[in-house]
N, C-alpha and C positions, 0 to 999 in steps of 0.2 A: 402519475408520472407519464409523460408522453413518450411513446416508443421512439419517435423520431429523434429525441435527444440522446438516446443510447446508441451512439455511432462508433464508439471505440471499443476494441477488444482489450480487456485488461486481464492479465494473469496474476493469480494470487498464490503465494508460496507460504507454507506453514513451517515453522522452525522445528527441528528435531534435535534434541540434546543428547550427546553421547560423551564418553570419556576417552581421551587418548591414552597412550601407554604410561604417561606420567601422572594420570589421574586428573588432568585439566579438562574442564568442560569444553566441548567443541560443538558449535552449532552448524548444522547442515540444513539446507533449504530443500523442501520437498514440494514440487508443484501440486497444488491442492485443487484449484478450480480456475476456469476461465469464464468470464461473463462479459456481456455487452454492457457498457457503462458510459457515463458522461464524465469527461475529465476536463475540469476548468482550472486554468492557471490563476493563482491568487496573487502571489508576490514572487519576486526574485531578488537575489542579492549575491554579492561576491565577498569572500572573506580571504584575507591574507594570513596564512598560517605557515610558519617555517619557510618563508620566501616562496610559497606557492599560492596561486590564486585559485580558490575552490568556489565553484558556483553552487548556489543553493536555490531551490525553488519550492514553493508551497502550492499544492493543488487540492481541489475538492473533487472527490470521486463519488458519483451517485450511481446506484444500481438498484434493480428490483429486489425485493425481499424474496428469499427462498430458504428452505431448510438448510441447504448447503451453504448459502451465503451468510446465514445467521451464525455460522461457526467462526467467521472471521473475527479476530481480535486485534488489538493494537500491537501484539507481539509478531504478527504476520508482516509480510511485505508484499508490495504490488509491483508489477512490471508492465510498462506501457511504452511502445515506440522506442525501445532500447534504453529506457531510463528505469532505474530501480528506485522505488519509494519506500521509506520507512513509514508505517502507519502511526499516526499520532493519536487519533481518536476514531471511534466507531459509534455512530448514533443511529437509532431507528426513528424515522420521521413518519408523520401522519398517525392517524388513529389506527391501531392494529398493525398488521404486518404488511406494509406497502412498499417502503423505500428505505434503503440504507445509505447514509451519508458518511463518507470517510474523509478525514483530514489527513493529508500525507505530506511528506517532505523528502526532497531528493538532496543529494549532496554529500555531506560529511560522513554519514554512517549508513551505508547501504547494505547492511547485513553481512 
């Protein structure tokens, strides 16, 4: 992976589950790590739900592999330039530990 492609700072948040007073599960987001990454837009669309237009966009996030980055799972979320992304998949590319590719979506469910 060329270092010049990793131009955007991306923050990753890990979910923490707890229970409220009535026993319902509540998810809170804890900042876990920040990495230089490549964020590539893939698609975008708008959906009309309950008379509201909601924009959705898919992106590919690529970053260098590290022990800390290897902890990222599809349950986490990413934040970049004021947009929160739900992680759809996390894949390790190349032979060995070189690069992580994350498919993510913004829009309807931002944690």
